[in-house]
N, C-alpha and C positions, 0 to 999 in steps of 0.2 A: 957300104954304110950299114951300121947295125940298127935293128929295130928296138934294141933294148934301151931303156931310159933309166938313168941313175940320179938325175936332178942334183948332181954334185954331192950327194950323200955317200957315205962309205957303204959299199955293197956288202950284203950279208955273205958269209962264207959259202953258203949253198950256191951262190951265183957262179962261182968258179967251177962247180960240178955240172954245168950245163943247164942251170935254171934260166928261165926266160920271163921277161916282163914286157908286154906289148900293149900299146894303146890301140884298141880296135876302133872305138867310136867315142866321140865327145858330143854332148847335146844338152840343151836346156830342157829339163823335164817339166818344170813348173815355174811360173813367174807371176808375181802379184805386186801391185803398188797401190797404196791408198793414201789420200790426203783428205781425211774426213773433215777437217776444219778449214779447208780452203774455200774461199779466198781470204777470209778474215785472218788466218794464221800468218799471212805474209806481212801484216801490220804489227804483229806481236814484237815487243822488244824484250830481250832477255837472252840468257845463255842457254843454248840448246843442250839437252841431256840425251845422250845416245846410249842405247842398250842393244847389245848384239848377242844373239843366241846362235850357236853353231851345233849342228848335229850331222851324223853320218849313218847311212844304212848300206848294208852289203847284202846282195842276193846272188846266189850261184845261178847262172843262166846257161851253162854248158859244162862239159867235162872239165875244161881248164879256163872257163870264161866266167867273169864276175861283173855284175853291175854294181857300181859304187855311186851313191847319191850323196852329195855334200849339200846340206841345207844351211842357208844363212838367212836370218831374220834380223833386220835392223830397224829399230823403233826410235824415232826422234820426237821428243816432247819439248815444248817451250812453255814455261809458266804453268806446267801441269796439263797442258793441252797437247794432244797428239798432232804433230806437224805432218809426219808421214810414217808409213810402215811399208818397208820394202822387203819382199821375200823372194829368194831364188833357190831353186833346187837344180844344181848343176850336176849332170850325170855323165858317166862314162862306162864303157864296156872294156874290160882289161883282160888280156890273155896272160895268165900266170901259171907257170908249170915248173916242176922240178924243185920246189921248196918243201922243206919239212913243215909240219903243221904250224909251229911257232914262227917260222920264217914267212909263211903265207899270211898269217895273221898280221905280222909286222908290215908286210908289203901293202896289204889292204888298209891298214890303219895309218900308214905314213906316206908311202909313195903315191898311192892313188889320190888322196886329198891334196898332196903337193902338186899334182898335175891339174886337178880340177879347180883349185882355189883361184888362180889368176883369171880364169874365165868367169867364175862366180863374182869375183871382185869387180871386174869390168861391167858385168850385167847390173850389179847393184849401183855402181857409179852412174851408168847411163840412165837407170830408172830415176835416180834422185835428180839429176840435171833435167831430164825430160819432164819431171814433175814440177819444175819451176823453182827448185831450191839450189842453193850454192853447192858446188862440187864437194863431195866428201870421199876421201880415199881410205879404204880399209887398209890397215897396216898389215905387214906380213905376219903369218902365224907359224910358229914352230910346231909342226904336227908330230915331230918326234917327242916333244915334251907333253903334248896333249895325249898321245898314245901311252906314254909312260905313266901319266896320271890315271888314265883309264885302267891300265893294268893294276896299278896300286889299289884303285877303288874296287876292282873285281876281286882281288885277293882279300881285301878287307871284308867285302860282302860275304865271300865264301867262309871266312873265319867266323863271321857272325851268324852264319846259317841263312843269309838272305840271298836268294837266287835271282832276284830281280834287280839288275844293275843296268842303268841307262848309259848311253854314250854322249849325252847332251852336255855341252859346255856353255856357260853363260858368262858374260863379263861386260864391263863398260868399255866402250870404244873410245 
């Protein structure tokens, strides 16, 4: 049995040349849940408005080891009042070797969050239900598209001479 994970995505060309991708450790790095207007919020009538923020941090922790932290913040408001705020930082340590710089960047930006997301999604769902609210299931995310958009934004920032470019993505859930 191979320790390599491809998540059904097309493997980069470097992988054929002996590149490896190994999940060494998965863990919750930070978790927070707030229901600042409970218990009154349970009586509010109205359509919930959900706002999701997604971010990712990468840190080298060894010669071929990288910690990737996928952060998700989900804020639910009803009639302008915060019902809940759920935050999860799902992390993992990944052994990645044998990739060119561009391939390594792609692995860290696509495959690692693809591995982490289901765990973060489950943690968010458990927090919401545990907080007394109806279940909410985060929809799948296309991290290849998120990565491509990040590359586009970095290239645009370099063209404009702006060296500060974040990797945060926001959107309505």
